[in-house]
C-alpha positions in Angstrom: -6.9 -3.3 14.6 -7.3 0.0 16.3 -8.0 3.4 14.8 -7.3 6.6 16.8 -7.9 10.3 16.6 -7.1 13.3 18.7 -9.8 15.8 19.6 -9.5 19.5 20.5 -11.0 18.6 24.0 -7.9 16.8 25.1 -9.4 13.3 24.6 -7.9 10.4 22.7 -10.5 7.9 21.5 -9.7 4.5 20.1 -12.4 2.7 18.1 -12.5 -0.9 16.9 -15.1 -3.1 15.2 -14.9 -6.2 17.3 -17.7 -7.9 15.3 -15.9 -7.1 12.0 -12.6 -8.4 13.3 -14.2 -11.6 14.4 -15.3 -12.2 10.8 -11.8 -11.5 9.4 -10.0 -14.7 8.3 -6.8 -15.5 10.0 -3.8 -14.0 8.3 -5.7 -11.1 6.7 -5.1 -7.6 7.9 -4.1 -7.3 11.5 -2.4 -4.5 13.6 0.0 -2.2 11.8 2.4 0.2 13.3 2.0 3.9 12.5 5.6 4.6 13.4 6.1 8.0 11.7 4.1 11.2 11.7 1.8 10.9 8.7 2.2 7.2 8.6 5.6 6.7 6.9 8.7 8.6 5.9 7.1 9.6 2.6 4.1 11.3 4.2 1.5 9.1 2.4 -0.9 8.9 5.4 -2.0 5.6 3.9 -2.3 2.1 5.5 -3.1 -1.0 3.5 -5.7 -2.3 5.9 -8.7 -4.2 4.7 -10.8 -5.1 7.8 -12.7 -1.7 7.9 -14.4 -0.7 4.6 -17.5 1.1 3.4 -19.8 -1.8 4.1 -18.9 -2.1 7.8 -17.5 1.2 9.0 -20.9 2.0 10.6 -20.3 -0.8 13.0 -17.2 0.8 14.7 -17.6 1.2 18.4 -15.4 3.0 21.0 -13.4 0.6 23.1 -11.4 3.0 25.3 -10.9 6.7 26.0 -8.0 8.6 27.5 -8.5 12.1 28.9 -5.4 14.2 29.0 -6.9 16.4 31.8 -5.0 19.5 30.7 -7.3 21.2 28.2 -8.2 24.9 28.5 -10.4 27.3 26.6 -7.4 28.2 24.4 -6.1 24.6 24.0 -5.3 23.1 20.6 -4.6 19.5 20.0 -3.5 18.6 16.5 -1.5 15.5 17.4 -1.2 12.6 14.9 -0.4 9.7 17.3 2.6 7.5 16.6 2.0 3.8 17.3 5.0 1.4 17.7 5.0 -2.1 19.1 1.6 -1.7 20.7 2.4 1.7 22.3 0.8 5.0 21.3 2.8 8.1 21.8 0.9 11.5 21.8 1.3 15.1 22.9 -1.3 16.8 25.0 -2.7 20.4 25.1 -0.1 21.5 27.7 2.6 19.8 25.7 3.2 16.8 27.8 4.4 13.7 26.0 2.4 10.6 26.9 2.8 6.8 26.2 -0.3 4.7 26.2 -1.1 1.0 25.8 -2.7 1.1 22.3 -5.0 -1.8 23.2 -6.6 -0.4 26.3 -5.6 3.3 26.6 -3.7 2.7 29.9 -1.1 5.4 30.6 2.4 4.0 30.7 4.3 7.2 31.3 3.9 11.0 30.9 6.7 13.6 30.5 6.0 17.2 31.6 8.4 19.7 29.9 7.3 22.5 32.3 9.6 20.9 34.9 12.5 21.9 32.8 11.3 25.1 31.2 8.8 27.3 33.0 7.9 29.1 29.8 6.1 26.0 28.6 3.6 26.2 31.4 2.3 29.7 30.5 2.6 30.0 26.7 -0.1 28.6 24.4 1.7 26.0 22.3 0.9 23.9 19.3 2.3 20.5 18.4 1.3 17.7 16.0 3.3 14.8 17.3 6.6 13.2 18.3 9.4 11.3 16.5 10.3 7.7 17.3 13.8 6.5 16.6 15.7 3.3 17.3 19.2 2.0 16.9 22.0 0.5 19.1 21.7 3.5 21.5 18.1 2.4 22.3 14.5 3.5 21.5 14.0 7.3 21.8 11.2 9.7 21.6 12.0 13.2 20.3 9.5 15.7 21.8 9.2 19.2 20.3 8.1 21.9 22.7 8.2 25.5 21.4 11.9 26.1 20.7 13.3 22.9 22.3 13.7 19.3 21.4 13.8 16.8 24.3 15.1 13.2 24.0 13.2 10.7 26.1 13.6 7.0 26.7 10.7 5.4 24.7 10.1 2.7 27.4 10.1 4.9 30.5 9.7 8.6 29.3 12.9 9.5 31.3 14.9 12.4 30.0 18.1 11.3 28.3 20.5 13.8 29.9 23.4 12.9 27.7 21.5 14.4 24.7 22.2 18.0 23.9 22.3 20.3 27.0 21.1 18.1 29.8 18.5 16.4 27.6 17.4 19.0 25.2 18.5 21.1 22.1 17.8 24.8 22.1 16.6 25.6 18.6 17.2 29.3 19.0 20.9 28.5 18.5 22.8 27.6 15.3 20.7 30.0 13.1 23.5 32.5 12.6 21.7 35.2 14.6 21.6 36.2 18.2 19.6 33.4 20.0 18.0 36.0 22.3 16.3 37.6 19.2 15.0 34.3 17.8 11.4 33.5 18.0 10.3 30.1 16.7 8.0 27.2 17.5 8.1 23.6 16.5 4.5 23.0 15.5 5.3 19.9 13.4 7.7 17.1 14.4 11.1 16.8 12.6 12.2 13.8 10.6 15.0 11.2 11.1 17.4 9.8 8.5 19.9 7.4 9.9 21.3 9.3 12.9 20.3 12.8 11.7 17.4 14.5 13.3 16.2 17.1 10.7 14.0 20.0 11.8 12.1 23.0 10.2 10.1 25.5 12.3 7.3 28.0 12.5 8.4 31.6 12.9 6.7 34.9 13.2 5.2 36.5 10.1 6.2 40.1 10.7 9.2 42.3 9.9 11.1 41.0 13.0 10.7 37.3 12.1 13.5 34.8 12.5 14.9 33.0 9.5 13.4 29.6 8.7 16.6 27.7 7.9 16.5 23.9 7.9 18.9 22.2 10.3 20.1 18.7 11.4 21.3 17.3 14.7 22.9 14.1 15.8 20.2 11.8 17.2 22.6 10.3 19.9 24.5 13.4 21.1 22.3 16.3 20.0 25.3 17.9 18.3 24.6 20.3 15.5 25.4 18.7 12.1 24.3 21.0 9.2 22.2 23.9 8.1 20.5 24.9 4.8 19.9 28.6 4.5 16.4 29.1 3.1 17.3 32.8 3.0 20.5 32.5 1.0 23.7 34.0 2.4 26.3 35.9 0.3 27.9 33.6 -2.3 25.1 31.0 -2.1 22.7 30.0 -4.9 19.6 32.3 -4.7 21.3 35.2 -3.0 21.0 37.3 -6.2 17.2 36.8 -6.2 16.8 39.3 -3.3 17.4 43.0 -3.3 19.0 43.5 0.1 18.5 46.6 2.3 21.3 47.4 4.7 20.2 47.0 8.3 17.0 45.2 7.4 16.3 41.8 9.0 15.1 39.0 6.8 12.9 36.2 8.1 10.5 33.4 7.2 10.9 31.1 4.3 10.4 28.3 6.8 9.2 24.7 6.5 6.5 24.6 9.3 4.4 21.7 7.9 6.9 18.9 8.4 9.4 17.0 6.4 9.5 13.8 4.4 12.4 11.4 3.7 13.4 9.3 0.7 15.6 6.7 2.5 16.8 5.1 -0.8 18.2 8.4 -2.1 19.2 9.7 1.3 17.3 12.9 0.7 15.0 15.0 2.8 12.1 17.0 1.3 10.6 20.1 2.6 8.3 22.9 1.5 8.7 26.5 2.6 6.4 29.4 3.3 6.6 33.1 2.4 9.4 35.5 3.4 8.3 38.2 5.9 6.6 40.5 6.0 3.9 38.2 4.5 1.8 40.8 2.7 4.4 43.5 1.7 7.7 42.9 0.0 9.1 46.4 -0.5 12.1 45.6 1.7 12.7 42.2 -0.1 12.2 43.0 -3.8 13.0 40.2 -6.2 12.0 36.6 -6.7 13.0 35.6 -3.1 14.4 32.1 -3.2 14.0 29.8 -1.3 10.7 31.1 0.0 7.6 29.3 -1.3 9.8 26.4 -2.6 9.8 22.7 -2.6 13.4 21.6 -1.7 15.2 18.3 -2.0 18.3 18.2 0.3 21.0 15.6 1.0 19.9 14.4 4.4 23.5 13.9 5.6 25.0 17.2 4.5 22.1 19.6 3.8 23.4 20.0 0.2 20.6 21.3 -2.2 19.8 18.7 -4.8 17.0 20.7 -6.5 14.4 23.3 -5.8 11.1 24.3 -7.4 9.5 27.7 -6.4 5.7 27.7 -6.4 5.2 31.4 -5.8 7.5 34.3 -6.8 7.8 37.2 -4.3 4.9 36.1 -2.2 2.7 38.9 -0.9 -0.4 36.8 -0.2 0.9 34.5 2.5 0.7 31.6 0.1 2.8 29.2 2.1 3.3 25.6 1.1 1.6 24.3 4.3 1.9 20.5 4.1 5.1 18.6 3.7 5.8 17.1 0.2 4.3 13.7 -0.4 6.6 11.2 -2.0 4.8 8.8 -4.4 5.5 6.4 -7.2 3.1 6.9 -10.1 2.4 4.1 -12.6 1.8 5.3 -16.1 1.8 3.0 -19.1 2.9 0.1 -16.8 6.1 2.0 -15.9 6.8 3.4 -12.4 8.0 7.0 -11.9 9.0 8.5 -8.6 7.4 11.9 -8.0 6.8 14.5 -5.4 3.3 15.9 -4.8 3.0 19.4 -3.3 -0.4 20.8 -2.3 -0.8 24.6 -1.9 -3.0 27.3 -0.5 -3.9 28.3 -4.0 -5.5 24.9 -4.6 -2.8 23.9 -7.0 -1.1 20.5 -6.9 2.4 20.5 -8.3 3.6 17.1 -9.5 7.4 17.0 -9.7 10.0 14.5 -10.8 11.7 13.2 -7.7 15.2 13.2 -9.2 15.1 16.6 -10.9 12.2 18.7 -9.6 10.9 19.2 -13.1 7.1 19.2 -13.4 5.5 16.1 -14.8 2.6 18.1 -16.2 2.8 21.4 -18.1 3.2 24.5 -15.9 2.5 27.8 -17.6 4.1 31.0 -16.4 1.2 33.4 -16.6 1.2 37.2 -16.2 -0.5 38.5 -13.0 -1.7 41.9 -11.8 0.8 44.5 -10.7 0.8 46.2 -7.3 -0.3 49.8 -6.8 1.1 50.0 -3.3 4.0 52.5 -2.8 7.4 50.7 -2.7 6.0 47.3 -3.8 7.3 45.5 -6.9 5.3 42.4 -7.6 6.8 39.7 -9.7 5.3 39.9 -13.2 4.3 36.2 -13.6 3.4 33.1 -11.5 3.6 29.4 -12.3 0.2 27.8 -12.9 0.0 24.0 -13.4 -2.3 22.7 -16.2 -2.9 19.4 -14.3 -4.3 18.5 -11.9 -7.1 21.0 -12.0 -7.3 23.5 -9.2 -9.0 22.2 -6.1 -10.6 25.5 -5.1 -12.0 28.6 -7.0 -9.4 30.9 -8.3 -11.5 34.1 -8.1 -14.8 35.4 -6.8 -17.1 37.7 -8.8 -20.5 39.3 -8.2 -22.1 36.2 -9.9 -20.9 34.1 -6.9 -22.7 36.3 -4.3 -25.9 35.2 -2.5 -29.3 35.8 -4.1 -31.3 34.0 -1.5 -33.3 37.2 -1.1 -33.2 40.6 -2.8 -32.1 42.2 0.5 -29.3 39.7 1.0 -28.1 40.2 -2.5 -28.1 44.0 -2.2 -26.1 43.8 1.1 -23.6 41.4 -0.4 -23.1 43.5 -3.5 -22.6 46.7 -1.3 -20.0 45.0 0.8 -18.2 43.3 -2.2 -17.9 46.6 -4.1 -16.0 48.2 -1.3 -12.9 46.2 -2.2 -10.6 45.5 -5.1 -11.2 42.0 -6.6 -9.8 40.1 -9.5 -8.1 36.9 -10.5 -5.7 34.8 -8.4 -2.6 36.8 -7.4 -4.4 40.2 -7.4 -2.2 42.1 -4.9 -3.2 43.5 -1.5 -4.1 47.2 -1.7 -4.6 50.2 0.6 -8.3 50.0 -0.3 -8.5 46.3 0.5 -8.4 43.3 -1.8 -10.9 40.4 -1.7 -8.5 37.5 -2.4 -9.7 34.1 -3.5 -8.5 31.8 -2.3 -7.3 33.5 0.8 -4.4 32.7 3.0 -6.4 30.1 4.8 -7.6 28.6 1.6 -6.6 25.5 -0.4 -4.8 22.7 1.3 -3.4 23.4 4.8 -0.9 21.6 7.0 -2.9 18.3 7.1 -2.0 17.6 3.5 -3.4 14.6 1.7 -3.3 10.8 1.6 -2.0 8.8 -1.3 -3.3 5.3 -2.3 -0.4 3.7 -4.3 -2.6 0.9 -5.7 -5.0 3.4 -7.3 -2.7 6.3 -8.0 -5.3 8.4 -6.1 -4.6 11.4 -3.8 -7.3 12.2 -1.2 -7.4 15.6 0.4 -9.8 18.2 1.8 -9.4 21.9 1.1 -10.8 25.2 2.2 -12.7 27.2 -0.5 -12.4 30.4 1.5 -11.6 34.1 0.6 -9.8 36.7 2.7 -10.0 40.5 2.7 -6.5 42.0 2.8 -6.0 45.7 3.4 -2.7 47.4 3.9 -2.0 50.5 6.0 1.2 52.6 6.3 3.2 52.2 9.5 6.8 53.4 9.0 9.2 54.8 6.5 10.5 52.9 3.5 14.3 52.9 2.7 15.2 56.5 1.8 12.4 58.0 3.9 10.3 59.1 0.9 7.3 56.8 1.4 5.8 54.7 4.1 5.8 50.9 4.2 2.5 49.1 4.7 1.5 46.4 7.0 -1.5 44.1 6.6 -4.9 44.3 8.0 -7.1 41.4 7.1 -10.1 39.3 7.9 -11.1 35.9 6.8 -14.6 35.5 5.4 
């Protein structure tokens, strides 16, 4: 068995416990493919392996190391390697796709996208992995580089030029807006159902952001197949939850944390972030479906099966960062299919997989109203009773340091500069100390679910943010000025 991880330095390390494996009886455990980002189509990040456990994990030793050789001071490397038939497929800091022998780390092939798009060589990019797909057309690797999807032969790394436009799809197209004005980035890989390659995206978080619609393409030809508008168009469900301003651009509501698939139902699940601008909604008054929502879509048509909104009219950047996790919970000896959605607020929404209805009570609680000109906060927000929040929902003077009188006095002085209050206290012109902040709770890494124990494992950020708004340009009608956000993470 091999375990692998990706480091920010551009080094892939594989560790194995040779002594442990030598003591493992024949037929127990053994190598297991990790053929999908996050382990399986349901996003469980779980492998039923028994050779490594609490009693012997300390005996793990490195057995090989692969250096990508392209790390820089600004590099990021978030890749979750895909392992199929003894091969490990990874992405590097400069966005190369690489195939390695998983047993010894030997490079089998490397694909450099900068040969086909010079922008990839100079722009700082982020990526968390590739998609592996196989059918009669052969094994393929789908490699996501900023706003492109490349199709590669899994055995050789060669570009499949019959796919899309000479081997790639331009994701700036098929959004219903001028491609030249689209700015998006594929930070998480898409998902495959049958011969549908389904993608979300990361977009800007400012007034000029692109829409975060969900789309599907043919895995063989690259042809565009369907779109689901996360910002509803006229005549679509949810369009009446926005107050539209003529001439205004509407963006965001994007699924940037990845997608999960229920192959039995033929559904794809995604979780969206906030509409833009992230911290001010004076131009997008209303509940703002399908921003901040868990969505179940037909994977072959994009038809909405159900939705559940976790934040109404988000002005805190409270995206749903990780993809939904599809689980089967056993209660009273009976199985029930569910969807787990982790959030930046520290809440865990547990939803029925067929209907989207919460399995535990969710209270609609009143929240503070905004004092910012032009803003109209939604009067209430959904708060699940169970499971309990994973992070603190507010910060008070009692939480500040008292390690010394001087430290206490300084902390109190700084704290009292800002507005503070319970969860969902809005950003202000004075500055609001928000707890948890927009980097709090569960981020894109999500959690891991053990189906034998009904246990979800996750790590979270217990971190506040100071959000202060400042006026930058006129509101509709010209009477006021619309704010934009100044913030800092603490």
